[in-house]
LUMDORO-887353 format. One line per 4 residues: their letters; for each residue z negated, x negated, y negated of N, C-alpha, C. Coordinates in steps of 0.2 Angstrom, whole numbers. Last residue first. Layout:
<recs>
a> Z:X:Y:Z:X:Y:Z:X:Y | ... .
</recs>
This chain:
<recs>
snlg> 132:-483:258:126:-485:262:132:-485:269 | 139:-488:244:141:-485:249:136:-487:255 | 132:-497:230:135:-498:235:134:-491:240 | 121:-500:220:125:-493:218:131:-494:223 .
fysr> 111:-508:223:117:-511:219:122:-507:217 | 101:-499:231:100:-502:225:105:-505:222 | 109:-495:242:110:-491:237:107:-495:230 | 107:-507:250:114:-506:246:113:-500:241 .
hspq> 98:-509:257:97:-510:250:103:-510:249 | 98:-505:269:95:-502:268:92:-503:260 | 110:-515:275:113:-507:274:106:-504:268 | 110:-531:264:109:-526:271:110:-518:269 .
iydp> 124:-537:260:118:-534:259:116:-530:264 | 138:-541:263:130:-547:265:124:-544:264 | 146:-534:259:144:-533:267:139:-536:268 | 149:-537:246:144:-531:246:141:-531:254 .
ghfr> 150:-555:246:151:-549:247:146:-544:247 | 145:-570:253:149:-565:256:150:-558:254 | 140:-575:241:136:-570:245:139:-568:251 | 152:-578:235:148:-585:237:142:-582:243 .
phal> 159:-567:230:159:-568:236:156:-573:240 | 144:-558:224:149:-562:223:152:-565:229 | 132:-545:225:139:-544:227:146:-552:224 | 123:-557:220:125:-554:228:131:-552:228 .
rdam> 127:-556:207:127:-562:210:129:-562:218 | 123:-543:204:130:-548:202:130:-554:206 | 109:-542:206:112:-540:210:123:-541:209 | 106:-553:196:104:-554:202:109:-550:209 .
vdaa> 107:-547:184:111:-554:187:112:-554:194 | 100:-534:187:108:-535:186:109:-541:186 | 86:-541:186:89:-538:192:96:-537:193 | 86:-545:172:88:-551:177:89:-548:185 .
ldws> 88:-534:165:92:-538:164:94:-543:170 | 74:-530:171:80:-526:172:85:-529:171 | 64:-539:165:65:-539:172:71:-536:173 | 65:-548:152:70:-544:153:70:-543:162 .
egas> 58:-560:150:61:-556:144:64:-548:145 | 54:-564:163:49:-561:161:53:-558:154 | 67:-572:166:66:-566:169:60:-560:165 | 75:-579:152:68:-580:157:68:-570:159 .
fden> 92:-582:150:84:-583:149:79:-581:155 | 101:-590:157:102:-590:150:94:-589:146 | 93:-602:170:95:-596:167:97:-596:160 | 82:-611:173:87:-614:173:94:-608:172 .
genw> 70:-604:173:70:-609:171:77:-613:170 | 73:-598:190:69:-597:182:69:-603:179 | 85:-592:196:81:-598:197:78:-598:189 | 91:-581:209:88:-582:203:83:-587:201 .
iict> 96:-580:220:98:-577:216:96:-577:208 | 99:-593:234:95:-591:227:97:-586:224 | 105:-596:247:106:-588:245:100:-590:239 | 102:-608:253:108:-606:250:109:-601:246 .
kshg> 88:-609:256:92:-611:250:97:-609:248 | 84:-593:264:87:-599:264:88:-600:255 | 77:-582:267:72:-588:265:76:-593:263 | 83:-567:256:79:-571:264:78:-579:263 .
yrvt> 86:-571:241:90:-565:246:89:-569:256 | 74:-578:229:81:-578:236:82:-573:239 | 71:-583:214:70:-578:220:76:-578:224 | 59:-597:209:68:-595:212:65:-590:216 .
ghth> 54:-607:196:54:-604:202:62:-600:204 | 45:-609:182:51:-611:185:49:-605:192 | 34:-603:174:39:-605:172:45:-607:175 | 30:-586:181:31:-593:182:34:-594:176 .
agvl> 32:-573:178:25:-576:176:25:-584:176 | 46:-573:184:45:-573:176:38:-576:172 | 43:-570:196:45:-577:195:45:-577:187 | 38:-557:197:35:-561:199:36:-568:195 .
iagd> 48:-549:190:41:-549:186:36:-556:191 | 60:-551:198:58:-554:192:52:-556:189 | 53:-547:211:56:-554:211:54:-555:204 | 57:-533:206:49:-535:209:49:-544:207 .
ipsk> 69:-530:204:64:-532:199:56:-535:201 | 74:-535:217:74:-539:213:70:-538:205 | 62:-525:229:67:-526:224:68:-533:220 | 52:-529:239:57:-526:239:63:-524:236 .
vsai> 47:-548:242:46:-542:238:53:-536:238 | 37:-560:248:42:-555:250:40:-548:244 | 29:-575:239:28:-566:240:35:-567:241 | 29:-590:238:22:-586:236:25:-579:238 .
yend> 32:-605:244:33:-598:245:26:-593:242 | 37:-617:236:29:-615:237:31:-609:240 | 44:-627:229:46:-622:236:42:-620:237 | 41:-629:215:37:-634:221:40:-632:229 .
atyv> 44:-618:210:49:-623:209:47:-629:214 | 41:-604:222:38:-608:216:43:-613:215 | 49:-589:228:46:-596:228:42:-601:222 | 52:-575:233:50:-577:229:47:-584:231 .
kyip> 64:-564:243:57:-571:243:58:-573:237 | 67:-549:247:67:-553:243:62:-558:243 | 66:-542:259:71:-547:260:71:-550:254 | 51:-534:267:55:-536:261:59:-542:260 .
tgam> 55:-526:282:51:-534:279:56:-534:272 | 52:-507:281:55:-515:284:53:-519:280 | 42:-496:287:44:-499:281:46:-506:284 | 42:-481:297:39:-489:295:44:-492:290 .
</recs>
């Protein structure tokens, strides 16, 4: 049985769009909008991508946007790699 997707995509007006299973999927959705966020969970304190306020658009490079999101999740601000759910650790190159 599949778990609930942890990445949440919101519009700039804080309207919930979707839950997705990977940062790349979040980049695809948020890149289709000119503004919006990808969050790790629903919390506003764990925004890992803020479309329209980044150095580039997620629509320009989904892979690069996903890499930026991974780097942010590993940052101590997000409680380091231990904050990432075990089922998502392999995506970030972390031991399970």
